[in-house]
PDB file of the backbone (N, CA, C, O) and the ligand in Angstrom, with CONECT records:
HET     ZN  A 101       1
ATOM      1  N   MET A   1     246.147 169.676  60.148  1.00  0.00           N
ATOM      2  CA  MET A   1     244.944 170.318  60.690  1.00  0.00           C
ATOM      3  C   MET A   1     244.544 171.494  59.799  1.00  0.00           C
ATOM      4  O   MET A   1     245.381 172.301  59.396  1.00  0.00           O
ATOM      5  N   HIS A   2     243.255 171.572  59.505  1.00  0.00           N
ATOM      6  CA  HIS A   2     242.681 172.672  58.724  1.00  0.00           C
ATOM      7  C   HIS A   2     242.817 173.985  59.519  1.00  0.00           C
ATOM      8  O   HIS A   2     242.744 173.986  60.747  1.00  0.00           O
ATOM      9  N   LEU A   3     243.013 175.092  58.803  1.00  0.00           N
ATOM     10  CA  LEU A   3     243.198 176.381  59.478  1.00  0.00           C
ATOM     11  C   LEU A   3     241.999 176.776  60.347  1.00  0.00           C
ATOM     12  O   LEU A   3     242.173 177.364  61.415  1.00  0.00           O
ATOM     13  N   GLY A   4     240.796 176.456  59.894  1.00  0.00           N
ATOM     14  CA  GLY A   4     239.607 176.767  60.680  1.00  0.00           C
ATOM     15  C   GLY A   4     239.576 175.987  61.996  1.00  0.00           C
ATOM     16  O   GLY A   4     239.235 176.533  63.045  1.00  0.00           O
ATOM     17  N   GLU A   5     239.934 174.713  61.924  1.00  0.00           N
ATOM     18  CA  GLU A   5     240.013 173.889  63.138  1.00  0.00           C
ATOM     19  C   GLU A   5     241.097 174.425  64.067  1.00  0.00           C
ATOM     20  O   GLU A   5     240.920 174.487  65.284  1.00  0.00           O
ATOM     21  N   TYR A   6     242.210 174.806  63.473  1.00  0.00           N
ATOM     22  CA  TYR A   6     243.326 175.338  64.254  1.00  0.00           C
ATOM     23  C   TYR A   6     242.909 176.615  64.976  1.00  0.00           C
ATOM     24  O   TYR A   6     243.226 176.795  66.152  1.00  0.00           O
ATOM     25  N   GLN A   7     242.201 177.501  64.280  1.00  0.00           N
ATOM     26  CA  GLN A   7     241.761 178.747  64.910  1.00  0.00           C
ATOM     27  C   GLN A   7     240.801 178.465  66.059  1.00  0.00           C
ATOM     28  O   GLN A   7     240.874 179.112  67.103  1.00  0.00           O
ATOM     29  N   LYS A   8     239.906 177.507  65.871  1.00  0.00           N
ATOM     30  CA  LYS A   8     238.978 177.138  66.950  1.00  0.00           C
ATOM     31  C   LYS A   8     239.754 176.596  68.147  1.00  0.00           C
ATOM     32  O   LYS A   8     239.424 176.906  69.291  1.00  0.00           O
ATOM     33  N   LEU A   9     240.772 175.797  67.893  1.00  0.00           N
ATOM     34  CA  LEU A   9     241.604 175.259  68.972  1.00  0.00           C
ATOM     35  C   LEU A   9     242.297 176.382  69.747  1.00  0.00           C
ATOM     36  O   LEU A   9     242.282 176.404  70.977  1.00  0.00           O
ATOM     37  N   ILE A  10     242.904 177.312  69.005  1.00  0.00           N
ATOM     38  CA  ILE A  10     243.588 178.437  69.657  1.00  0.00           C
ATOM     39  C   ILE A  10     242.585 179.272  70.459  1.00  0.00           C
ATOM     40  O   ILE A  10     242.899 179.750  71.550  1.00  0.00           O
ATOM     41  N   GLU A  11     241.378 179.444  69.912  1.00  0.00           N
ATOM     42  CA  GLU A  11     240.343 180.178  70.650  1.00  0.00           C
ATOM     43  C   GLU A  11     239.960 179.444  71.937  1.00  0.00           C
ATOM     44  O   GLU A  11     239.803 180.064  72.989  1.00  0.00           O
ATOM     45  N   ASP A  12     239.814 178.125  71.846  1.00  0.00           N
ATOM     46  CA  ASP A  12     239.468 177.353  73.044  1.00  0.00           C
ATOM     47  C   ASP A  12     240.541 177.524  74.121  1.00  0.00           C
ATOM     48  O   ASP A  12     240.234 177.613  75.310  1.00  0.00           O
ATOM     49  N   ILE A  13     241.783 177.566  73.694  1.00  0.00           N
ATOM     50  CA  ILE A  13     242.889 177.655  74.659  1.00  0.00           C
ATOM     51  C   ILE A  13     243.054 179.083  75.196  1.00  0.00           C
ATOM     52  O   ILE A  13     243.246 179.279  76.396  1.00  0.00           O
ATOM     53  N   TYR A  14     242.978 180.078  74.303  1.00  0.00           N
ATOM     54  CA  TYR A  14     243.444 181.423  74.673  1.00  0.00           C
ATOM     55  C   TYR A  14     242.451 182.567  74.519  1.00  0.00           C
ATOM     56  O   TYR A  14     242.731 183.671  74.986  1.00  0.00           O
ATOM     57  N   TYR A  15     241.286 182.347  73.875  1.00  0.00           N
ATOM     58  CA  TYR A  15     240.468 183.511  73.507  1.00  0.00           C
ATOM     59  C   TYR A  15     240.067 184.362  74.717  1.00  0.00           C
ATOM     60  O   TYR A  15     240.130 185.590  74.670  1.00  0.00           O
ATOM     61  N   GLU A  16     239.659 183.699  75.789  1.00  0.00           N
ATOM     62  CA  GLU A  16     239.187 184.468  76.945  1.00  0.00           C
ATOM     63  C   GLU A  16     240.298 185.367  77.494  1.00  0.00           C
ATOM     64  O   GLU A  16     240.084 186.550  77.761  1.00  0.00           O
ATOM     65  N   ARG A  17     241.477 184.787  77.655  1.00  0.00           N
ATOM     66  CA  ARG A  17     242.607 185.557  78.180  1.00  0.00           C
ATOM     67  C   ARG A  17     243.022 186.665  77.202  1.00  0.00           C
ATOM     68  O   ARG A  17     243.275 187.802  77.602  1.00  0.00           O
ATOM     69  N   ASP A  18     243.085 186.305  75.911  1.00  0.00           N
ATOM     70  CA  ASP A  18     243.556 187.285  74.930  1.00  0.00           C
ATOM     71  C   ASP A  18     242.540 188.412  74.740  1.00  0.00           C
ATOM     72  O   ASP A  18     242.933 189.562  74.544  1.00  0.00           O
ATOM     73  N   SER A  19     241.257 188.108  74.794  1.00  0.00           N
ATOM     74  CA  SER A  19     240.265 189.175  74.637  1.00  0.00           C
ATOM     75  C   SER A  19     240.260 190.080  75.866  1.00  0.00           C
ATOM     76  O   SER A  19     239.976 191.273  75.758  1.00  0.00           O
ATOM     77  N   GLY A  20     240.574 189.518  77.032  1.00  0.00           N
ATOM     78  CA  GLY A  20     240.704 190.335  78.233  1.00  0.00           C
ATOM     79  C   GLY A  20     241.874 191.297  78.134  1.00  0.00           C
ATOM     80  O   GLY A  20     241.795 192.438  78.589  1.00  0.00           O
ATOM     81  N   ARG A  21     242.970 190.823  77.529  1.00  0.00           N
ATOM     82  CA  ARG A  21     244.154 191.673  77.354  1.00  0.00           C
ATOM     83  C   ARG A  21     243.891 192.748  76.312  1.00  0.00           C
ATOM     84  O   ARG A  21     244.339 193.887  76.449  1.00  0.00           O
ATOM     85  N   GLY A  22     243.159 192.373  75.266  1.00  0.00           N
ATOM     86  CA  GLY A  22     242.824 193.319  74.208  1.00  0.00           C
ATOM     87  C   GLY A  22     243.732 193.202  73.000  1.00  0.00           C
ATOM     88  O   GLY A  22     244.800 192.592  73.044  1.00  0.00           O
ATOM     89  N   LEU A  23     243.267 193.809  71.921  1.00  0.00           N
ATOM     90  CA  LEU A  23     243.958 193.705  70.635  1.00  0.00           C
ATOM     91  C   LEU A  23     245.353 194.320  70.682  1.00  0.00           C
ATOM     92  O   LEU A  23     246.306 193.726  70.178  1.00  0.00           O
ATOM     93  N   GLU A  24     245.484 195.500  71.278  1.00  0.00           N
ATOM     94  CA  GLU A  24     246.777 196.187  71.236  1.00  0.00           C
ATOM     95  C   GLU A  24     247.831 195.455  72.045  1.00  0.00           C
ATOM     96  O   GLU A  24     248.960 195.284  71.584  1.00  0.00           O
ATOM     97  N   GLY A  25     247.474 195.019  73.250  1.00  0.00           N
ATOM     98  CA  GLY A  25     248.428 194.274  74.065  1.00  0.00           C
ATOM     99  C   GLY A  25     248.794 192.946  73.422  1.00  0.00           C
ATOM    100  O   GLY A  25     249.945 192.515  73.482  1.00  0.00           O
ATOM    101  N   THR A  26     247.822 192.308  72.813  1.00  0.00           N
ATOM    102  CA  THR A  26     248.076 191.029  72.153  1.00  0.00           C
ATOM    103  C   THR A  26     248.961 191.231  70.927  1.00  0.00           C
ATOM    104  O   THR A  26     249.817 190.399  70.627  1.00  0.00           O
ATOM    105  N   PHE A  27     248.752 192.328  70.228  1.00  0.00           N
ATOM    106  CA  PHE A  27     249.601 192.637  69.074  1.00  0.00           C
ATOM    107  C   PHE A  27     251.058 192.808  69.510  1.00  0.00           C
ATOM    108  O   PHE A  27     251.969 192.372  68.806  1.00  0.00           O
ATOM    109  N   LEU A  28     251.282 193.432  70.652  1.00  0.00           N
ATOM    110  CA  LEU A  28     252.664 193.582  71.154  1.00  0.00           C
ATOM    111  C   LEU A  28     253.300 192.219  71.427  1.00  0.00           C
ATOM    112  O   LEU A  28     254.482 192.017  71.149  1.00  0.00           O
ATOM    113  N   TRP A  29     252.515 191.285  71.972  1.00  0.00           N
ATOM    114  CA  TRP A  29     253.037 189.928  72.180  1.00  0.00           C
ATOM    115  C   TRP A  29     253.399 189.271  70.854  1.00  0.00           C
ATOM    116  O   TRP A  29     254.421 188.594  70.741  1.00  0.00           O
ATOM    117  N   PHE A  30     252.554 189.478  69.863  1.00  0.00           N
ATOM    118  CA  PHE A  30     252.823 188.918  68.534  1.00  0.00           C
ATOM    119  C   PHE A  30     254.152 189.455  67.992  1.00  0.00           C
ATOM    120  O   PHE A  30     254.975 188.693  67.484  1.00  0.00           O
ATOM    121  N   ILE A  31     254.353 190.765  68.104  1.00  0.00           N
ATOM    122  CA  ILE A  31     255.586 191.367  67.602  1.00  0.00           C
ATOM    123  C   ILE A  31     256.798 190.829  68.356  1.00  0.00           C
ATOM    124  O   ILE A  31     257.856 190.609  67.768  1.00  0.00           O
ATOM    125  N   GLU A  32     256.634 190.619  69.669  1.00  0.00           N
ATOM    126  CA  GLU A  32     257.736 190.032  70.428  1.00  0.00           C
ATOM    127  C   GLU A  32     258.074 188.645  69.896  1.00  0.00           C
ATOM    128  O   GLU A  32     259.247 188.290  69.778  1.00  0.00           O
ATOM    129  N   GLU A  33     257.049 187.862  69.575  1.00  0.00           N
ATOM    130  CA  GLU A  33     257.286 186.527  69.020  1.00  0.00           C
ATOM    131  C   GLU A  33     257.963 186.600  67.653  1.00  0.00           C
ATOM    132  O   GLU A  33     258.812 185.770  67.331  1.00  0.00           O
ATOM    133  N   VAL A  34     257.581 187.601  66.849  1.00  0.00           N
ATOM    134  CA  VAL A  34     258.226 187.770  65.549  1.00  0.00           C
ATOM    135  C   VAL A  34     259.724 188.040  65.750  1.00  0.00           C
ATOM    136  O   VAL A  34     260.559 187.554  64.986  1.00  0.00           O
ATOM    137  N   GLY A  35     260.047 188.814  66.778  1.00  0.00           N
ATOM    138  CA  GLY A  35     261.457 189.048  67.101  1.00  0.00           C
ATOM    139  C   GLY A  35     262.171 187.763  67.478  1.00  0.00           C
ATOM    140  O   GLY A  35     263.318 187.548  67.087  1.00  0.00           O
ATOM    141  N   GLU A  36     261.499 186.911  68.234  1.00  0.00           N
ATOM    142  CA  GLU A  36     262.093 185.625  68.599  1.00  0.00           C
ATOM    143  C   GLU A  36     262.273 184.740  67.362  1.00  0.00           C
ATOM    144  O   GLU A  36     263.235 183.978  67.271  1.00  0.00           O
ATOM    145  N   LEU A  37     261.344 184.848  66.415  1.00  0.00           N
ATOM    146  CA  LEU A  37     261.498 184.095  65.167  1.00  0.00           C
ATOM    147  C   LEU A  37     262.723 184.584  64.398  1.00  0.00           C
ATOM    148  O   LEU A  37     263.477 183.786  63.841  1.00  0.00           O
ATOM    149  N   ALA A  38     262.911 185.899  64.373  1.00  0.00           N
ATOM    150  CA  ALA A  38     264.086 186.453  63.694  1.00  0.00           C
ATOM    151  C   ALA A  38     265.367 185.888  64.294  1.00  0.00           C
ATOM    152  O   ALA A  38     266.288 185.511  63.569  1.00  0.00           O
ATOM    153  N   THR A  39     265.421 185.831  65.621  1.00  0.00           N
ATOM    154  CA  THR A  39     266.601 185.270  66.287  1.00  0.00           C
ATOM    155  C   THR A  39     266.775 183.799  65.929  1.00  0.00           C
ATOM    156  O   THR A  39     267.889 183.353  65.653  1.00  0.00           O
ATOM    157  N   ALA A  40     265.680 183.045  65.932  1.00  0.00           N
ATOM    158  CA  ALA A  40     265.762 181.616  65.603  1.00  0.00           C
ATOM    159  C   ALA A  40     266.219 181.402  64.162  1.00  0.00           C
ATOM    160  O   ALA A  40     266.990 180.485  63.879  1.00  0.00           O
ATOM    161  N   LEU A  41     265.741 182.249  63.257  1.00  0.00           N
ATOM    162  CA  LEU A  41     266.135 182.108  61.851  1.00  0.00           C
ATOM    163  C   LEU A  41     267.618 182.425  61.667  1.00  0.00           C
ATOM    164  O   LEU A  41     268.301 181.823  60.838  1.00  0.00           O
ATOM    165  N   ARG A  42     268.099 183.383  62.457  1.00  0.00           N
ATOM    166  CA  ARG A  42     269.491 183.796  62.319  1.00  0.00           C
ATOM    167  C   ARG A  42     270.449 182.792  62.960  1.00  0.00           C
ATOM    168  O   ARG A  42     271.490 182.461  62.392  1.00  0.00           O
ATOM    169  N   GLU A  43     270.087 182.316  64.140  1.00  0.00           N
ATOM    170  CA  GLU A  43     271.070 181.527  64.881  1.00  0.00           C
ATOM    171  C   GLU A  43     270.508 180.276  65.555  1.00  0.00           C
ATOM    172  O   GLU A  43     271.205 179.613  66.323  1.00  0.00           O
ATOM    173  N   GLY A  44     269.256 179.960  65.268  1.00  0.00           N
ATOM    174  CA  GLY A  44     268.637 178.853  65.990  1.00  0.00           C
ATOM    175  C   GLY A  44     268.824 177.505  65.320  1.00  0.00           C
ATOM    176  O   GLY A  44     269.171 177.422  64.142  1.00  0.00           O
ATOM    177  N   ASP A  45     268.588 176.444  66.094  1.00  0.00           N
ATOM    178  CA  ASP A  45     268.583 175.100  65.523  1.00  0.00           C
ATOM    179  C   ASP A  45     267.177 174.791  64.992  1.00  0.00           C
ATOM    180  O   ASP A  45     266.269 175.617  65.091  1.00  0.00           O
ATOM    181  N   GLU A  46     267.019 173.614  64.440  1.00  0.00           N
ATOM    182  CA  GLU A  46     265.726 173.259  63.841  1.00  0.00           C
ATOM    183  C   GLU A  46     264.602 173.298  64.874  1.00  0.00           C
ATOM    184  O   GLU A  46     263.493 173.735  64.564  1.00  0.00           O
ATOM    185  N   ALA A  47     264.877 172.849  66.089  1.00  0.00           N
ATOM    186  CA  ALA A  47     263.836 172.820  67.123  1.00  0.00           C
ATOM    187  C   ALA A  47     263.377 174.225  67.485  1.00  0.00           C
ATOM    188  O   ALA A  47     262.182 174.453  67.667  1.00  0.00           O
ATOM    189  N   SER A  48     264.300 175.161  67.592  1.00  0.00           N
ATOM    190  CA  SER A  48     263.891 176.517  67.969  1.00  0.00           C
ATOM    191  C   SER A  48     263.157 177.203  66.820  1.00  0.00           C
ATOM    192  O   SER A  48     262.234 177.979  67.067  1.00  0.00           O
ATOM    193  N   LYS A  49     263.543 176.939  65.569  1.00  0.00           N
ATOM    194  CA  LYS A  49     262.787 177.496  64.436  1.00  0.00           C
ATOM    195  C   LYS A  49     261.363 176.957  64.451  1.00  0.00           C
ATOM    196  O   LYS A  49     260.404 177.710  64.284  1.00  0.00           O
ATOM    197  N   HIS A  50     261.231 175.650  64.651  1.00  0.00           N
ATOM    198  CA  HIS A  50     259.917 175.013  64.698  1.00  0.00           C
ATOM    199  C   HIS A  50     259.057 175.676  65.769  1.00  0.00           C
ATOM    200  O   HIS A  50     257.893 175.995  65.532  1.00  0.00           O
ATOM    201  N   GLU A  51     259.633 175.877  66.935  1.00  0.00           N
ATOM    202  CA  GLU A  51     258.905 176.458  68.058  1.00  0.00           C
ATOM    203  C   GLU A  51     258.469 177.891  67.767  1.00  0.00           C
ATOM    204  O   GLU A  51     257.339 178.268  68.077  1.00  0.00           O
ATOM    205  N   GLU A  52     259.347 178.686  67.179  1.00  0.00           N
ATOM    206  CA  GLU A  52     259.012 180.098  66.935  1.00  0.00           C
ATOM    207  C   GLU A  52     257.993 180.255  65.815  1.00  0.00           C
ATOM    208  O   GLU A  52     257.140 181.140  65.880  1.00  0.00           O
ATOM    209  N   PHE A  53     258.066 179.407  64.787  1.00  0.00           N
ATOM    210  CA  PHE A  53     257.000 179.440  63.770  1.00  0.00           C
ATOM    211  C   PHE A  53     255.663 179.084  64.410  1.00  0.00           C
ATOM    212  O   PHE A  53     254.643 179.704  64.110  1.00  0.00           O
ATOM    213  N   ALA A  54     255.667 178.084  65.291  1.00  0.00           N
ATOM    214  CA  ALA A  54     254.428 177.678  65.971  1.00  0.00           C
ATOM    215  C   ALA A  54     253.869 178.825  66.799  1.00  0.00           C
ATOM    216  O   ALA A  54     252.665 179.081  66.777  1.00  0.00           O
ATOM    217  N   ASP A  55     254.738 179.516  67.531  1.00  0.00           N
ATOM    218  CA  ASP A  55     254.278 180.616  68.373  1.00  0.00           C
ATOM    219  C   ASP A  55     253.754 181.780  67.533  1.00  0.00           C
ATOM    220  O   ASP A  55     252.713 182.355  67.851  1.00  0.00           O
ATOM    221  N   CYS A  56     254.465 182.126  66.469  1.00  0.00           N
ATOM    222  CA  CYS A  56     254.009 183.233  65.607  1.00  0.00           C
ATOM    223  C   CYS A  56     252.655 182.915  64.984  1.00  0.00           C
ATOM    224  O   CYS A  56     251.784 183.782  64.910  1.00  0.00           O
ATOM    225  N   LEU A  57     252.478 181.685  64.540  1.00  0.00           N
ATOM    226  CA  LEU A  57     251.197 181.324  63.932  1.00  0.00           C
ATOM    227  C   LEU A  57     250.076 181.388  64.965  1.00  0.00           C
ATOM    228  O   LEU A  57     248.971 181.831  64.651  1.00  0.00           O
ATOM    229  N   ALA A  58     250.345 180.956  66.184  1.00  0.00           N
ATOM    230  CA  ALA A  58     249.317 181.001  67.239  1.00  0.00           C
ATOM    231  C   ALA A  58     248.936 182.443  67.564  1.00  0.00           C
ATOM    232  O   ALA A  58     247.754 182.762  67.694  1.00  0.00           O
ATOM    233  N   TRP A  59     249.943 183.319  67.694  1.00  0.00           N
ATOM    234  CA  TRP A  59     249.640 184.725  68.001  1.00  0.00           C
ATOM    235  C   TRP A  59     248.953 185.407  66.826  1.00  0.00           C
ATOM    236  O   TRP A  59     248.041 186.206  67.038  1.00  0.00           O
ATOM    237  N   LEU A  60     249.355 185.122  65.612  1.00  0.00           N
ATOM    238  CA  LEU A  60     248.693 185.682  64.432  1.00  0.00           C
ATOM    239  C   LEU A  60     247.232 185.240  64.395  1.00  0.00           C
ATOM    240  O   LEU A  60     246.336 186.023  64.080  1.00  0.00           O
ATOM    241  N   THR A  61     247.018 183.983  64.720  1.00  0.00           N
ATOM    242  CA  THR A  61     245.668 183.427  64.682  1.00  0.00           C
ATOM    243  C   THR A  61     244.788 184.049  65.756  1.00  0.00           C
ATOM    244  O   THR A  61     243.621 184.346  65.498  1.00  0.00           O
ATOM    245  N   THR A  62     245.325 184.252  66.956  1.00  0.00           N
ATOM    246  CA  THR A  62     244.499 184.856  68.004  1.00  0.00           C
ATOM    247  C   THR A  62     244.205 186.320  67.664  1.00  0.00           C
ATOM    248  O   THR A  62     243.137 186.822  68.015  1.00  0.00           O
ATOM    249  N   LEU A  63     245.115 187.006  66.998  1.00  0.00           N
ATOM    250  CA  LEU A  63     244.824 188.373  66.534  1.00  0.00           C
ATOM    251  C   LEU A  63     243.680 188.369  65.528  1.00  0.00           C
ATOM    252  O   LEU A  63     242.830 189.259  65.550  1.00  0.00           O
ATOM    253  N   ALA A  64     243.655 187.385  64.658  1.00  0.00           N
ATOM    254  CA  ALA A  64     242.542 187.260  63.712  1.00  0.00           C
ATOM    255  C   ALA A  64     241.231 187.088  64.486  1.00  0.00           C
ATOM    256  O   ALA A  64     240.232 187.735  64.174  1.00  0.00           O
ATOM    257  N   SER A  65     241.242 186.222  65.486  1.00  0.00           N
ATOM    258  CA  SER A  65     240.027 185.989  66.279  1.00  0.00           C
ATOM    259  C   SER A  65     239.566 187.266  66.966  1.00  0.00           C
ATOM    260  O   SER A  65     238.376 187.581  66.959  1.00  0.00           O
ATOM    261  N   LEU A  66     240.496 187.999  67.558  1.00  0.00           N
ATOM    262  CA  LEU A  66     240.140 189.241  68.247  1.00  0.00           C
ATOM    263  C   LEU A  66     239.605 190.287  67.276  1.00  0.00           C
ATOM    264  O   LEU A  66     238.884 191.202  67.674  1.00  0.00           O
ATOM    265  N   SER A  67     239.963 190.147  65.994  1.00  0.00           N
ATOM    266  CA  SER A  67     239.546 191.109  64.973  1.00  0.00           C
ATOM    267  C   SER A  67     238.317 190.647  64.204  1.00  0.00           C
ATOM    268  O   SER A  67     237.849 191.347  63.306  1.00  0.00           O
ATOM    269  N   GLY A  68     237.794 189.486  64.543  1.00  0.00           N
ATOM    270  CA  GLY A  68     236.624 188.973  63.831  1.00  0.00           C
ATOM    271  C   GLY A  68     236.942 188.404  62.464  1.00  0.00           C
ATOM    272  O   GLY A  68     236.069 188.330  61.599  1.00  0.00           O
ATOM    273  N   VAL A  69     238.205 187.996  62.262  1.00  0.00           N
ATOM    274  CA  VAL A  69     238.633 187.456  60.970  1.00  0.00           C
ATOM    275  C   VAL A  69     238.796 185.947  61.088  1.00  0.00           C
ATOM    276  O   VAL A  69     239.378 185.457  62.056  1.00  0.00           O
ATOM    277  N   ARG A  70     238.283 185.208  60.104  1.00  0.00           N
ATOM    278  CA  ARG A  70     238.449 183.754  60.075  1.00  0.00           C
ATOM    279  C   ARG A  70     239.626 183.413  59.170  1.00  0.00           C
ATOM    280  O   ARG A  70     239.672 183.817  58.009  1.00  0.00           O
ATOM    281  N   MET A  71     240.569 182.668  59.716  1.00  0.00           N
ATOM    282  CA  MET A  71     241.790 182.343  58.966  1.00  0.00           C
ATOM    283  C   MET A  71     241.489 181.554  57.694  1.00  0.00           C
ATOM    284  O   MET A  71     242.197 181.699  56.698  1.00  0.00           O
ATOM    285  N   GLU A  72     240.445 180.718  57.715  1.00  0.00           N
ATOM    286  CA  GLU A  72     240.142 179.954  56.497  1.00  0.00           C
ATOM    287  C   GLU A  72     239.668 180.856  55.362  1.00  0.00           C
ATOM    288  O   GLU A  72     239.746 180.479  54.193  1.00  0.00           O
ATOM    289  N   ASP A  73     239.175 182.051  55.707  1.00  0.00           N
ATOM    290  CA  ASP A  73     238.742 182.988  54.672  1.00  0.00           C
ATOM    291  C   ASP A  73     239.916 183.746  54.055  1.00  0.00           C
ATOM    292  O   ASP A  73     239.862 184.135  52.889  1.00  0.00           O
ATOM    293  N   VAL A  74     240.977 183.955  54.837  1.00  0.00           N
ATOM    294  CA  VAL A  74     242.065 184.788  54.316  1.00  0.00           C
ATOM    295  C   VAL A  74     242.986 184.018  53.363  1.00  0.00           C
ATOM    296  O   VAL A  74     243.680 184.633  52.553  1.00  0.00           O
ATOM    297  N   VAL A  75     243.003 182.702  53.446  1.00  0.00           N
ATOM    298  CA  VAL A  75     243.896 181.950  52.568  1.00  0.00           C
ATOM    299  C   VAL A  75     243.490 182.075  51.102  1.00  0.00           C
ATOM    300  O   VAL A  75     244.309 181.840  50.213  1.00  0.00           O
ATOM    301  N   SER A  76     242.237 182.441  50.840  1.00  0.00           N
ATOM    302  CA  SER A  76     241.778 182.511  49.455  1.00  0.00           C
ATOM    303  C   SER A  76     242.476 183.617  48.664  1.00  0.00           C
ATOM    304  O   SER A  76     242.471 183.596  47.433  1.00  0.00           O
ATOM    305  N   LYS A  77     243.082 184.593  49.372  1.00  0.00           N
ATOM    306  CA  LYS A  77     243.748 185.684  48.658  1.00  0.00           C
ATOM    307  C   LYS A  77     244.784 185.174  47.665  1.00  0.00           C
ATOM    308  O   LYS A  77     244.961 185.742  46.587  1.00  0.00           O
ATOM    309  N   TYR A  78     245.469 184.088  48.045  1.00  0.00           N
ATOM    310  CA  TYR A  78     246.540 183.566  47.197  1.00  0.00           C
ATOM    311  C   TYR A  78     246.146 182.303  46.436  1.00  0.00           C
ATOM    312  O   TYR A  78     246.976 181.674  45.780  1.00  0.00           O
ATOM    313  N   ALA A  79     244.859 181.941  46.535  1.00  0.00           N
ATOM    314  CA  ALA A  79     244.413 180.685  45.913  1.00  0.00           C
ATOM    315  C   ALA A  79     244.564 180.715  44.390  1.00  0.00           C
ATOM    316  O   ALA A  79     244.778 179.677  43.763  1.00  0.00           O
ATOM    317  N   GLY A  80     244.452 181.902  43.802  1.00  0.00           N
ATOM    318  CA  GLY A  80     244.558 182.017  42.353  1.00  0.00           C
ATOM    319  C   GLY A  80     245.941 182.433  41.891  1.00  0.00           C
ATOM    320  O   GLY A  80     246.098 182.928  40.775  1.00  0.00           O
ATOM    321  N   GLY A  81     246.950 182.239  42.737  1.00  0.00           N
ATOM    322  CA  GLY A  81     248.304 182.665  42.391  1.00  0.00           C
ATOM    323  C   GLY A  81     248.595 184.021  43.004  1.00  0.00           C
ATOM    324  O   GLY A  81     247.875 184.478  43.892  1.00  0.00           O
ATOM    325  N   CYS A  82     249.642 184.657  42.532  1.00  0.00           N
ATOM    326  CA  CYS A  82     250.008 185.982  43.036  1.00  0.00           C
ATOM    327  C   CYS A  82     248.831 186.937  42.820  1.00  0.00           C
ATOM    328  O   CYS A  82     248.332 187.051  41.700  1.00  0.00           O
ATOM    329  N   PRO A  83     248.376 187.633  43.886  1.00  0.00           N
ATOM    330  CA  PRO A  83     247.222 188.528  43.724  1.00  0.00           C
ATOM    331  C   PRO A  83     247.489 189.691  42.767  1.00  0.00           C
ATOM    332  O   PRO A  83     246.545 190.269  42.229  1.00  0.00           O
ATOM    333  N   ARG A  84     248.744 190.041  42.546  1.00  0.00           N
ATOM    334  CA  ARG A  84     249.041 191.175  41.671  1.00  0.00           C
ATOM    335  C   ARG A  84     249.135 190.742  40.208  1.00  0.00           C
ATOM    336  O   ARG A  84     248.459 191.300  39.343  1.00  0.00           O
ATOM    337  N   CYS A  85     249.985 189.736  39.938  1.00  0.00           N
ATOM    338  CA  CYS A  85     250.205 189.349  38.537  1.00  0.00           C
ATOM    339  C   CYS A  85     249.394 188.119  38.143  1.00  0.00           C
ATOM    340  O   CYS A  85     249.315 187.775  36.964  1.00  0.00           O
ATOM    341  N   ARG A  86     248.783 187.449  39.145  1.00  0.00           N
ATOM    342  CA  ARG A  86     247.924 186.285  38.918  1.00  0.00           C
ATOM    343  C   ARG A  86     248.696 185.052  38.473  1.00  0.00           C
ATOM    344  O   ARG A  86     248.084 184.036  38.142  1.00  0.00           O
ATOM    345  N   ALA A  87     250.024 185.113  38.458  1.00  0.00           N
ATOM    346  CA  ALA A  87     250.817 183.978  37.996  1.00  0.00           C
ATOM    347  C   ALA A  87     251.280 183.116  39.173  1.00  0.00           C
ATOM    348  O   ALA A  87     251.418 183.583  40.303  1.00  0.00           O
ATOM    349  N   THR A  88     251.515 181.823  38.854  1.00  0.00           N
ATOM    350  CA  THR A  88     252.144 180.902  39.768  1.00  0.00           C
ATOM    351  C   THR A  88     253.249 180.158  39.022  1.00  0.00           C
ATOM    352  O   THR A  88     252.936 179.380  38.120  1.00  0.00           O
ATOM    353  N   PRO A  89     254.522 180.358  39.352  1.00  0.00           N
ATOM    354  CA  PRO A  89     255.015 181.279  40.366  1.00  0.00           C
ATOM    355  C   PRO A  89     254.870 182.742  39.941  1.00  0.00           C
ATOM    356  O   PRO A  89     254.705 183.052  38.761  1.00  0.00           O
ATOM    357  N   CYS A  90     254.938 183.624  40.932  1.00  0.00           N
ATOM    358  CA  CYS A  90     254.828 185.057  40.719  1.00  0.00           C
ATOM    359  C   CYS A  90     255.839 185.528  39.665  1.00  0.00           C
ATOM    360  O   CYS A  90     256.999 185.116  39.663  1.00  0.00           O
ATOM    361  N   SER A  91     255.359 186.410  38.762  1.00  0.00           N
ATOM    362  CA  SER A  91     256.261 186.968  37.763  1.00  0.00           C
ATOM    363  C   SER A  91     256.457 188.479  37.947  1.00  0.00           C
ATOM    364  O   SER A  91     256.961 189.153  37.049  1.00  0.00           O
ATOM    365  N   CYS A  92     256.059 189.009  39.111  1.00  0.00           N
ATOM    366  CA  CYS A  92     256.301 190.434  39.412  1.00  0.00           C
ATOM    367  C   CYS A  92     257.813 190.686  39.504  1.00  0.00           C
ATOM    368  O   CYS A  92     258.577 189.768  39.802  1.00  0.00           O
ATOM    369  N   PRO A  93     258.239 191.911  39.252  1.00  0.00           N
ATOM    370  CA  PRO A  93     259.666 192.231  39.449  1.00  0.00           C
ATOM    371  C   PRO A  93     260.087 191.930  40.888  1.00  0.00           C
ATOM    372  O   PRO A  93     259.336 192.187  41.829  1.00  0.00           O
ATOM    373  N   THR A  94     261.287 191.387  41.049  1.00  0.00           N
ATOM    374  CA  THR A  94     261.780 190.987  42.368  1.00  0.00           C
ATOM    375  C   THR A  94     262.041 192.202  43.234  1.00  0.00           C
ATOM    376  O   THR A  94     262.652 193.178  42.799  1.00  0.00           O
ATOM    377  N   LYS A  95     261.552 192.124  44.506  1.00  0.00           N
ATOM    378  CA  LYS A  95     261.857 193.164  45.485  1.00  0.00           C
ATOM    379  C   LYS A  95     262.977 192.654  46.380  1.00  0.00           C
ATOM    380  O   LYS A  95     263.000 191.475  46.732  1.00  0.00           O
ATOM    381  N   GLN A  96     263.890 193.515  46.745  1.00  0.00           N
ATOM    382  CA  GLN A  96     264.971 193.096  47.644  1.00  0.00           C
ATOM    383  C   GLN A  96     264.737 193.626  49.049  1.00  0.00           C
ATOM    384  O   GLN A  96     265.543 193.376  49.945  1.00  0.00           O
TER     385      GLN A  96
HETATM  386 ZN    ZN A 101     253.266 188.562  41.139  1.00  0.00          ZN2+
END
């Protein structure tokens, strides 16, 4: 599924509820999901990792919608390779 279609789907399912809650409350839910992803990455099985990536992407996408950002527009940042060094793969010094 294309990211734009995916964002429209998430909006159809959740936009009304999420806009009622507001950006800040929704952001807290997103952070909670990121914590669940951390747990799944550390100790989860494949099914729980799959589920937590799905949840994080959905919450990230609804935050974009609440902020007036289209997900299909943001992917272009990396379309030309690393935005800093412009190389693919990135040739910037490794950060730990
Ligand atoms: Zn780079």
